[in-house]
C-alpha positions in Angstrom: -15.1 13.5 -6.9 -15.4 13.3 -10.7 -12.7 13.4 -13.3 -12.8 14.3 -17.0 -15.5 12.5 -18.8 -17.6 12.1 -15.7 -16.0 8.9 -14.4 -15.4 8.7 -10.7 -11.7 8.5 -9.8 -12.2 5.2 -8.0 -13.7 3.7 -11.2 -10.7 4.8 -13.2 -8.1 3.5 -10.7 -9.9 0.1 -10.5 -10.1 0.0 -14.3 -6.3 0.8 -14.6 -5.5 -2.0 -12.0 -7.7 -4.5 -13.8 -6.2 -3.7 -17.2 -2.7 -4.2 -15.8 -3.7 -7.6 -14.2 -6.4 -8.7 -16.6 -6.6 -12.3 -17.7 -6.3 -15.6 -16.2 -2.5 -15.8 -15.8 -0.9 -12.6 -14.7 -1.5 -12.9 -10.9 -0.4 -16.5 -11.1 2.9 -15.5 -12.8 3.5 -12.8 -10.3 2.8 -15.3 -7.5 5.3 -17.7 -9.1 8.0 -14.9 -9.3 7.4 -13.7 -5.7 9.6 -16.5 -4.5 12.6 -15.3 -6.5 14.2 -15.1 -10.0 13.1 -17.8 -12.5 13.8 -18.8 -16.0 11.0 -19.2 -18.6 10.6 -23.0 -18.2 10.6 -22.7 -14.4 7.7 -20.2 -14.6 5.9 -22.5 -17.1 6.1 -25.4 -14.7 4.9 -23.3 -11.7 1.9 -21.9 -13.7 0.2 -25.1 -14.5 -1.7 -25.2 -17.8 -0.2 -22.1 -19.4 1.1 -22.5 -23.0 4.5 -21.1 -23.9 2.9 -18.7 -26.4 0.6 -17.2 -23.7 3.4 -17.1 -21.1 5.6 -15.2 -23.5 2.8 -12.7 -24.2 1.9 -12.3 -20.5 5.6 -11.8 -19.5 5.9 -9.0 -22.1 2.8 -7.4 -20.8 3.9 -7.6 -17.2 7.3 -6.1 -18.1 5.6 -3.3 -20.0 3.6 -2.5 -16.8 6.8 -2.6 -14.8 5.6 -5.4 -12.6 8.4 -7.8 -13.6 12.0 -7.4 -14.8 13.6 -9.4 -17.6 17.4 -9.9 -17.3 19.5 -11.3 -20.2 22.8 -12.6 -19.0 25.8 -12.6 -21.3 26.3 -16.4 -21.6 26.2 -18.8 -24.5 23.5 -19.5 -25.1 22.0 -16.4 -23.5 20.3 -16.9 -20.1 17.1 -15.0 -19.4 15.7 -14.6 -15.9 12.5 -12.9 -14.8 12.0 -11.4 -11.4 9.2 -9.4 -9.7 9.9 -5.7 -9.3 9.3 -3.6 -6.2 6.2 -2.3 -7.9 5.0 -5.8 -8.6 5.7 -6.8 -4.9 3.3 -4.0 -3.9 0.6 -6.4 -5.0 1.5 -8.9 -2.3 -1.3 -7.9 0.0 -3.8 -8.1 -2.9 -2.5 -11.6 -3.8 -2.7 -12.7 -0.1 -6.3 -11.4 0.1 -7.3 -13.1 -3.1 -5.7 -16.3 -1.8 -7.7 -16.2 1.4 -10.9 -15.2 -0.3 -10.4 -18.1 -2.8 -10.0 -20.6 0.1 -13.2 -19.3 1.8 -15.1 -19.3 -1.5 -14.0 -22.8 -2.4 -15.0 -24.0 1.1 -18.4 -22.3 0.8 -19.1 -23.7 -2.6 -18.1 -27.2 -1.6 -20.3 -27.1 1.5 -23.4 -26.1 -0.5 
């Protein structure tokens, strides 16, 4: 079935998904948050190699796509925690499949 502009619906839905998750870090951030609420520095430690500037940018993007939630607690200094939303958790099967594919891929490459 075609949509406006002649693009198949499946192409548009895959494009939308890739745009929401594009880049090297977003799935790793979601994976880090899948174990529970975390503060910025905890996420930074869990996502090895990411800079604070990039992490900040990616968190804002994930929040804009409603995949994570940012909570500011009324403390001094303010405490900020990030958590994965129900919508973000709907990617759990995708992340699991990517994990298993990555293991198989690494094993295949290492054997050859």
